[in-house]
Structure formats: structure tokens, C-alpha cells
C-alpha positions in Angstrom: -13.8 63.2 -61.7 -15.1 63.3 -58.0 -18.6 64.1 -56.9 -19.6 64.5 -53.3 -22.1 61.9 -51.9 -24.6 64.7 -50.9 -24.6 66.2 -54.5 -25.2 62.8 -56.1 -28.2 62.1 -53.7 -29.5 65.7 -54.5 -29.3 65.4 -58.2 -30.7 61.9 -58.1 -33.7 63.1 -55.9 -34.5 66.1 -58.3 -34.3 64.0 -61.4 -36.5 61.3 -59.9 -39.1 63.9 -59.0 -39.0 65.4 -62.4 -39.3 62.1 -64.1 -42.1 61.1 -61.9 -43.9 64.4 -62.6 -43.4 64.1 -66.3 -45.0 60.8 -66.3 -47.7 62.2 -64.1 -47.2 59.2 -61.5 -48.2 59.7 -58.0 -45.8 58.5 -55.4 -48.0 55.7 -54.4 -48.3 54.6 -58.0 -44.5 54.7 -58.6 -43.6 53.0 -55.4 -46.1 50.2 -56.3 -44.6 49.7 -59.8 -41.1 49.7 -58.3 -42.0 47.2 -55.5 -41.1 49.8 -52.6 -43.3 51.5 -50.0 -44.5 54.9 -50.8 -42.8 56.3 -47.4 -39.6 55.0 -48.6 -40.0 56.7 -52.0 -40.9 60.0 -50.3 -37.8 59.8 -48.0 -35.7 59.2 -51.3 -37.3 62.0 -53.1 -36.7 64.4 -50.2 -32.9 63.4 -49.8 -33.5 61.6 -46.4 -32.6 58.1 -47.8 -29.9 57.0 -50.3 -31.3 54.2 -52.3 -29.4 51.1 -53.0 -28.5 50.2 -56.6 -31.2 47.7 -56.7 -33.9 50.3 -55.8 -32.3 52.8 -58.4 -32.7 50.2 -61.1 -36.2 49.3 -60.0 -37.3 53.1 -60.2 -35.6 53.4 -63.6 -37.6 50.4 -64.9 -40.8 51.4 -63.4 -40.5 54.9 -65.0 -39.4 53.4 -68.3 -36.1 55.2 -68.4 -32.5 54.1 -67.9 -30.5 54.8 -64.8 -28.4 57.4 -66.3 -31.6 59.6 -66.7 -31.6 59.7 -62.9 -27.8 59.9 -62.3 -26.2 61.6 -65.3 -22.5 60.5 -65.7 -21.4 63.9 -67.1 -22.1 66.0 -64.0 
């Protein structure tokens, strides 16, 4: 199944914001845990940047979840 790039980015950003809110992490705290800047995280959450696979993995680890919680494979 094919999914458009924009849709993947949108779903990822929505799921990232939801998981961060669920954990009650600030952008600054999550960015620190993931070893990225808060500005970069904000741009990812607002669909301005498309993060690399490494950054996606770092964010998932920092949130204590698996990557498929951020990018569901069944969409």
C-alpha cells in the first residue's frame, strides 16, 4: 500500500505530540532526552521538518515506546 509523504509526516507529528502530551513531557525535556534541539523538535511536531530514521528512533526511545507507535504500519 502506498501512503503519500505528507500524510506520513502528518501522522507522525500528531502521534509524536500525543505521546509527548501523554507522558507530560515538555518539548525541551523530550528534546534533551532524544539529544536534539527543542527548535528541531518543534519543527518536527509542526510538520515543518521530516526527521531522519535515527531521529525517529531516538524520539521513540526517549518516549519509551516503539517506532510503530509513532508511524503505524496499518494506516
